[in-house]
FISE-803282 format. One record per residue (C-alpha): residue number from 1; x, y, z negated; chain. Coordinates in pm, 1 decimal. Each point is the difference from the previous one (the first is absolute). Layout:
residues N
PT_vexdo_px_py_pz_seba
PT_NUM_X_Y_Z_A
...
//
This chain:
residues 346
PT_vexdo_px_py_pz_seba
PT_1_0.0_0.0_0.0_A
PT_2_122.5_346.5_83.7_A
PT_3_97.1_234.5_-283.6_A
PT_4_-220.6_296.0_-85.6_A
PT_5_264.3_259.8_90.1_A
PT_6_278.3_33.3_254.2_A
PT_7_279.5_228.6_110.7_A
PT_8_-69.8_231.3_292.1_A
PT_9_188.0_280.8_172.2_A
PT_10_-219.5_309.5_-5.7_A
PT_11_24.8_312.6_211.5_A
PT_12_-101.5_245.0_-270.4_A
PT_13_-115.6_285.2_224.4_A
PT_14_38.0_138.4_351.2_A
PT_15_376.0_40.9_62.3_A
PT_16_49.2_-153.7_-345.9_A
PT_17_237.6_-252.3_-151.0_A
PT_18_-38.8_-376.6_14.6_A
PT_19_-32.4_-132.5_-355.1_A
PT_20_-36.6_-354.7_-134.2_A
PT_21_-306.4_-30.1_-223.2_A
PT_22_-217.6_-266.1_-161.2_A
PT_23_-343.9_-35.2_157.8_A
PT_24_-283.2_-252.7_-10.9_A
PT_25_4.4_-310.8_219.0_A
PT_26_-315.7_7.3_215.7_A
PT_27_-247.9_-287.0_27.4_A
PT_28_-92.9_-142.4_340.4_A
PT_29_-354.6_61.5_116.9_A
PT_30_-203.0_-194.2_252.0_A
PT_31_212.5_-93.0_301.0_A
PT_32_320.1_121.0_-166.2_A
PT_33_311.5_-159.8_-145.5_A
PT_34_251.1_122.8_-255.9_A
PT_35_357.7_-36.0_122.7_A
PT_36_307.6_-16.2_-220.6_A
PT_37_253.7_181.4_213.8_A
PT_38_330.1_-169.9_69.8_A
PT_39_120.0_251.2_259.9_A
PT_40_-92.2_333.8_149.1_A
PT_41_185.1_180.1_276.4_A
PT_42_41.3_374.5_42.9_A
PT_43_-127.6_203.0_294.6_A
PT_44_72.3_354.0_122.4_A
PT_45_-356.4_105.0_-79.4_A
PT_46_73.3_-54.6_-370.5_A
PT_47_268.2_268.6_-22.1_A
PT_48_-197.2_227.3_231.4_A
PT_49_-302.8_-10.2_-230.5_A
PT_50_217.7_90.3_-298.2_A
PT_51_221.8_261.8_163.0_A
PT_52_-236.6_154.5_256.9_A
PT_53_-317.2_-19.8_-205.1_A
PT_54_-236.9_-134.7_263.0_A
PT_55_-270.9_-266.8_7.9_A
PT_56_-72.4_-38.1_-373.8_A
PT_57_-196.6_247.8_-210.1_A
PT_58_-79.1_-198.4_-316.7_A
PT_59_268.4_-56.5_-262.4_A
PT_60_161.4_-183.1_-163.8_A
PT_61_32.8_-214.3_310.7_A
PT_62_170.8_-329.7_76.1_A
PT_63_182.5_-26.9_332.5_A
PT_64_117.1_-304.3_193.9_A
PT_65_-187.9_-205.6_257.4_A
PT_66_216.6_-304.4_84.3_A
PT_67_-52.8_-282.6_-246.7_A
PT_68_67.9_-369.9_-46.4_A
PT_69_-63.1_-216.9_-302.5_A
PT_70_-206.3_-269.8_-167.9_A
PT_71_-374.2_-3.9_-49.0_A
PT_72_-62.7_33.3_-373.3_A
PT_73_-381.3_6.9_-1.0_A
PT_74_-274.8_-35.4_260.4_A
PT_75_-328.2_187.1_-0.8_A
PT_76_-347.4_-130.0_67.0_A
PT_77_-56.4_-137.7_346.6_A
PT_78_366.3_-55.6_89.0_A
PT_79_35.7_-348.7_148.7_A
PT_80_302.5_17.3_233.1_A
PT_81_252.7_72.1_-276.2_A
PT_82_75.2_-125.5_-348.1_A
PT_83_216.6_92.5_-296.4_A
PT_84_367.1_-53.4_81.3_A
PT_85_-25.0_51.9_375.8_A
PT_86_289.3_200.7_143.3_A
PT_87_-142.1_287.5_203.5_A
PT_88_81.4_331.8_163.5_A
PT_89_-205.7_292.5_121.6_A
PT_90_-9.2_373.2_50.3_A
PT_91_-100.2_197.3_-306.3_A
PT_92_-191.0_325.5_1.1_A
PT_93_56.5_343.5_-150.1_A
PT_94_-257.8_-81.7_-264.6_A
PT_95_162.1_-61.1_-335.5_A
PT_96_-133.2_-352.2_-57.1_A
PT_97_106.3_-102.7_354.0_A
PT_98_344.1_164.5_19.5_A
PT_99_325.5_-192.4_-36.9_A
PT_100_230.2_201.5_-227.8_A
PT_101_-129.8_-190.9_-302.2_A
PT_102_13.1_-351.3_-141.5_A
PT_103_-357.2_-105.0_88.6_A
PT_104_-230.7_115.2_280.8_A
PT_105_-342.4_-84.1_138.4_A
PT_106_-58.2_-99.4_362.3_A
PT_107_-293.6_-115.9_208.1_A
PT_108_25.9_-370.9_73.7_A
PT_109_-103.8_69.6_359.8_A
PT_110_320.4_198.2_55.1_A
PT_111_248.3_-251.2_-145.6_A
PT_112_245.6_-226.7_176.8_A
PT_113_180.8_-294.4_-156.1_A
PT_114_378.4_20.1_-4.9_A
PT_115_130.9_-276.9_227.2_A
PT_116_271.9_-228.5_-138.8_A
PT_117_276.6_136.6_223.4_A
PT_118_10.5_349.8_-155.0_A
PT_119_37.8_145.8_-349.6_A
PT_120_-214.5_245.1_-194.3_A
PT_121_255.8_268.1_86.5_A
PT_122_-20.2_-71.6_371.7_A
PT_123_-380.5_-20.2_-4.4_A
PT_124_-17.6_344.4_-158.4_A
PT_125_172.0_154.2_303.4_A
PT_126_-289.0_-74.6_235.6_A
PT_127_-334.4_162.0_-88.0_A
PT_128_37.2_374.7_57.1_A
PT_129_234.2_-27.9_297.4_A
PT_130_-180.3_-278.4_180.1_A
PT_131_-347.4_140.4_-61.5_A
PT_132_78.7_328.8_170.9_A
PT_133_136.5_-192.7_299.0_A
PT_134_-288.4_-246.3_18.8_A
PT_135_-252.3_283.1_-11.2_A
PT_136_200.6_213.5_242.7_A
PT_137_33.6_-275.1_257.7_A
PT_138_-330.4_-181.2_-31.3_A
PT_139_-269.9_229.1_-133.9_A
PT_140_-226.8_164.4_253.2_A
PT_141_48.2_358.3_115.1_A
PT_142_21.9_249.9_-171.0_A
PT_143_139.3_-205.4_-290.6_A
PT_144_250.0_-200.5_202.4_A
PT_145_126.4_-79.6_347.7_A
PT_146_-276.8_-253.2_56.9_A
PT_147_199.9_-309.3_94.2_A
PT_148_-151.6_-342.6_-66.8_A
PT_149_117.4_-134.0_-338.5_A
PT_150_185.7_-335.4_1.2_A
PT_151_-263.8_-185.1_-200.5_A
PT_152_12.4_-326.1_199.1_A
PT_153_216.9_-187.2_246.2_A
PT_154_-204.7_144.8_285.0_A
PT_155_73.1_359.4_-106.9_A
PT_156_373.9_-40.8_-65.1_A
PT_157_263.2_65.1_261.1_A
PT_158_-251.9_167.8_229.1_A
PT_159_189.9_322.6_66.0_A
PT_160_291.3_-138.9_201.8_A
PT_161_111.7_266.0_244.6_A
PT_162_-145.4_279.6_-211.4_A
PT_163_281.7_209.4_-149.4_A
PT_164_-15.5_143.4_-350.4_A
PT_165_236.5_267.2_-129.0_A
PT_166_58.9_9.6_-377.3_A
PT_167_167.0_318.4_-122.4_A
PT_168_194.1_-73.8_-320.0_A
PT_169_41.4_-375.3_18.5_A
PT_170_217.9_-33.2_-310.7_A
PT_171_-262.8_146.2_-232.5_A
PT_172_-219.5_-241.2_-193.4_A
PT_173_-292.8_96.0_220.2_A
PT_174_214.7_-31.2_310.3_A
PT_175_116.8_-350.9_-80.4_A
PT_176_-358.0_-112.4_-51.0_A
PT_177_-105.9_170.2_322.7_A
PT_178_264.7_-189.2_194.1_A
PT_179_-102.8_-332.7_-152.0_A
PT_180_-373.3_44.2_57.4_A
PT_181_70.9_119.8_353.4_A
PT_182_192.7_-320.4_61.9_A
PT_183_-291.1_-211.1_-129.7_A
PT_184_-229.9_183.3_240.1_A
PT_185_242.2_-58.0_285.8_A
PT_186_89.1_359.0_88.4_A
PT_187_296.5_13.7_235.3_A
PT_188_228.7_170.0_10.1_A
PT_189_3.8_120.2_-362.2_A
PT_190_221.8_308.5_2.3_A
PT_191_101.9_168.4_-324.0_A
PT_192_212.2_290.5_-116.9_A
PT_193_231.6_-29.7_-299.2_A
PT_194_355.2_45.2_-113.8_A
PT_195_194.7_-235.5_224.3_A
PT_196_153.8_-171.5_-303.9_A
PT_197_-340.7_-166.9_-40.7_A
PT_198_-9.4_-140.8_353.7_A
PT_199_73.5_-363.2_-83.8_A
PT_200_-256.2_-15.1_-279.5_A
PT_201_-275.4_166.5_200.8_A
PT_202_59.0_-227.1_297.0_A
PT_203_-14.3_-300.7_-232.2_A
PT_204_-355.9_91.3_-104.2_A
PT_205_-126.8_65.0_350.1_A
PT_206_129.8_323.6_151.4_A
PT_207_92.4_-33.1_366.2_A
PT_208_217.0_311.4_0.6_A
PT_209_128.5_238.9_-267.2_A
PT_210_71.0_356.9_109.9_A
PT_211_189.9_262.0_-197.1_A
PT_212_-240.7_203.5_-210.0_A
PT_213_203.9_315.3_71.8_A
PT_214_-80.3_-2.1_372.6_A
PT_215_-183.4_301.7_135.0_A
PT_216_-346.2_-52.0_143.7_A
PT_217_139.0_19.7_352.2_A
PT_218_277.6_-248.2_-77.1_A
PT_219_-245.6_-234.0_-170.4_A
PT_220_-236.1_13.2_296.5_A
PT_221_287.2_-81.3_236.9_A
PT_222_116.3_-293.6_-212.7_A
PT_223_-352.6_-141.3_-22.4_A
PT_224_-30.4_23.0_379.6_A
PT_225_308.8_-220.9_30.6_A
PT_226_-167.0_-265.9_-217.5_A
PT_227_-347.8_-7.6_154.0_A
PT_228_-177.3_142.0_301.7_A
PT_229_-338.5_-46.2_-167.2_A
PT_230_-167.1_320.7_-120.9_A
PT_231_29.5_67.5_-374.0_A
PT_232_-359.9_-0.4_-119.7_A
PT_233_64.8_-66.1_-371.8_A
PT_234_245.4_149.3_-249.2_A
PT_235_4.0_-62.8_-375.7_A
PT_236_182.2_275.3_-189.7_A
PT_237_98.0_-135.9_-342.2_A
PT_238_192.3_316.7_-91.9_A
PT_239_-261.7_255.8_104.8_A
PT_240_208.3_311.8_-53.2_A
PT_241_-91.1_299.0_213.7_A
PT_242_275.5_-85.7_246.0_A
PT_243_-66.2_-373.9_27.8_A
PT_244_-373.0_58.1_48.6_A
PT_245_68.8_235.1_289.1_A
PT_246_249.3_-244.1_146.7_A
PT_247_-260.9_-273.9_-25.2_A
PT_248_-251.8_207.5_191.7_A
PT_249_252.8_106.7_261.1_A
PT_250_116.8_-353.1_87.5_A
PT_251_-356.3_-123.7_53.4_A
PT_252_-135.0_-48.4_347.6_A
PT_253_-331.4_156.6_92.0_A
PT_254_-276.0_-181.1_-187.5_A
PT_255_237.3_-107.3_-275.0_A
PT_256_-58.8_1.7_-375.2_A
PT_257_229.2_84.8_-291.0_A
PT_258_-54.6_-133.8_-353.5_A
PT_259_147.6_201.9_-288.0_A
PT_260_11.2_-69.1_-373.7_A
PT_261_2.3_359.9_-126.8_A
PT_262_-234.5_289.3_80.2_A
PT_263_16.9_83.6_371.5_A
PT_264_204.4_302.6_104.9_A
PT_265_79.8_-72.4_366.0_A
PT_266_-139.2_193.3_293.9_A
PT_267_-197.4_-258.0_197.9_A
PT_268_-106.1_64.4_360.7_A
PT_269_-348.2_-99.5_112.5_A
PT_270_118.1_-310.3_185.2_A
PT_271_155.1_-151.9_-314.9_A
PT_272_-129.8_-69.5_-350.3_A
PT_273_124.1_-32.2_-356.7_A
PT_274_-132.6_-208.4_-290.4_A
PT_275_90.1_36.3_-367.0_A
PT_276_27.2_-344.2_-158.9_A
PT_277_-115.4_-7.1_-362.0_A
PT_278_82.2_-347.1_-126.5_A
PT_279_-219.4_20.0_-309.3_A
PT_280_-145.9_-336.8_-87.6_A
PT_281_-337.2_137.0_-109.9_A
PT_282_-47.6_276.5_255.8_A
PT_283_-338.6_-87.2_155.0_A
PT_284_129.6_-29.0_360.6_A
PT_285_269.8_-243.9_-117.1_A
PT_286_-187.9_-231.4_-236.4_A
PT_287_-105.3_-276.1_238.2_A
PT_288_324.4_7.9_197.1_A
PT_289_228.7_-19.2_-303.6_A
PT_290_-209.4_-244.0_-203.2_A
PT_291_25.1_-245.8_290.2_A
PT_292_373.6_63.7_25.2_A
PT_293_59.8_-67.5_-369.6_A
PT_294_-243.9_-286.4_-44.9_A
PT_295_76.5_-192.1_318.6_A
PT_296_326.9_106.6_160.2_A
PT_297_284.6_169.1_-182.8_A
PT_298_110.3_-289.7_-223.4_A
PT_299_2.5_-234.8_299.2_A
PT_300_197.1_248.5_210.7_A
PT_301_260.0_29.1_-277.5_A
PT_302_22.9_-374.1_-59.9_A
PT_303_52.9_-59.7_372.8_A
PT_304_280.5_257.1_0.4_A
PT_305_-184.8_236.1_234.3_A
PT_306_9.5_272.2_-264.2_A
PT_307_318.8_45.0_-197.2_A
PT_308_24.1_218.3_-311.6_A
PT_309_221.2_303.6_-26.2_A
PT_310_337.5_-21.8_-164.8_A
PT_311_-34.2_96.2_-364.4_A
PT_312_190.4_160.1_-283.1_A
PT_313_-136.2_-81.3_-346.1_A
PT_314_41.4_284.7_-248.0_A
PT_315_59.0_-101.0_-364.5_A
PT_316_-212.7_109.5_-298.4_A
PT_317_-340.0_-37.2_158.2_A
PT_318_-224.2_306.0_10.3_A
PT_319_274.3_210.7_-157.7_A
PT_320_198.5_-26.6_325.0_A
PT_321_-270.9_147.6_221.0_A
PT_322_79.3_373.8_-42.4_A
PT_323_361.8_-45.7_109.9_A
PT_324_-113.3_-234.6_276.0_A
PT_325_-237.5_263.1_135.3_A
PT_326_281.6_255.6_-9.0_A
PT_327_209.8_-240.7_204.8_A
PT_328_-281.2_-37.7_250.9_A
PT_329_-41.0_375.9_26.4_A
PT_330_369.3_35.8_84.1_A
PT_331_-59.7_-228.7_300.9_A
PT_332_343.0_-157.7_-29.7_A
PT_333_-94.4_-354.4_98.8_A
PT_334_-199.3_-196.1_256.6_A
PT_335_-106.0_-359.9_59.1_A
PT_336_-58.8_-33.8_-376.2_A
PT_337_-279.9_6.6_-257.2_A
PT_338_54.2_87.9_-365.1_A
PT_339_-176.4_-239.5_-238.2_A
PT_340_-58.3_0.4_-375.8_A
PT_341_-135.0_-262.1_-240.5_A
PT_342_-257.5_166.4_-227.7_A
PT_343_29.7_-276.0_-260.3_A
PT_344_368.6_88.8_-51.0_A
PT_345_-79.5_349.1_-130.6_A
PT_346_191.2_64.8_-326.5_A
//
């Protein structure tokens, strides 16, 4: 049985400090489970909420939305899971559902079981990054690019000869974009990154890796050497002002760009832009992502079609998160997810 209280990392106020506090352990309601967290990974949105003061208005708040752990209790009506199951999911920016704490609630319909070939740490690298890609590629316009999701053998590998450009392939989102694109059969899969990451990105499915420092003109010329097919789809995992504009500019007429941050690019009438919001419970995403978690993602991982990010585990549990977020803000690393173990908090 879960204890009555737990340790949690609280954002005390807008732009405030992150402070470890004792709070109550919530009880699962109908259709919910209580998860004892074994791992949570950090995402750029976490430091942006703290330092830039956007998105949240009620405090104290708990951040963190990548979680993996063991089911501690199941609520009424939950039949697919039982106490002790190893699971992972995307949390929400609702205190009882967030991941910078020792216990969190989740809807059973949004859980996936951790397959035997990966660890809690590795499982915690998936949810946020892969959700934004899955929504961006497979949700209908204007929520995504509208491609057919790879939910069965008949819908996998169907985009042979259709190129996809992924800007920022070494990011967590970029690596997942490359891997899902490979499952769907896109070819060629062209990505931009630091060239030191070429071997790794090709190993997970990239056809070609181009230097991220190329100008738009140079990038367009290099792409033309790889494929003569028109570029009708670009996924911008960086989504800075400059990369968004590059994404638009390299599209052929009729092409679509997916971005993961608020749109800033100037888009001509013959092209379009979609902003992928990979939130598990956003109404346009619910059916798409529940199917992905319930039926697909664990199998894709177990088959080796989806590989987790490289990880660095930070010691001292929740106490390590503030320095980890500072490290993320400095943007001094790529191809890596920072992970903490909440149950190791001093």
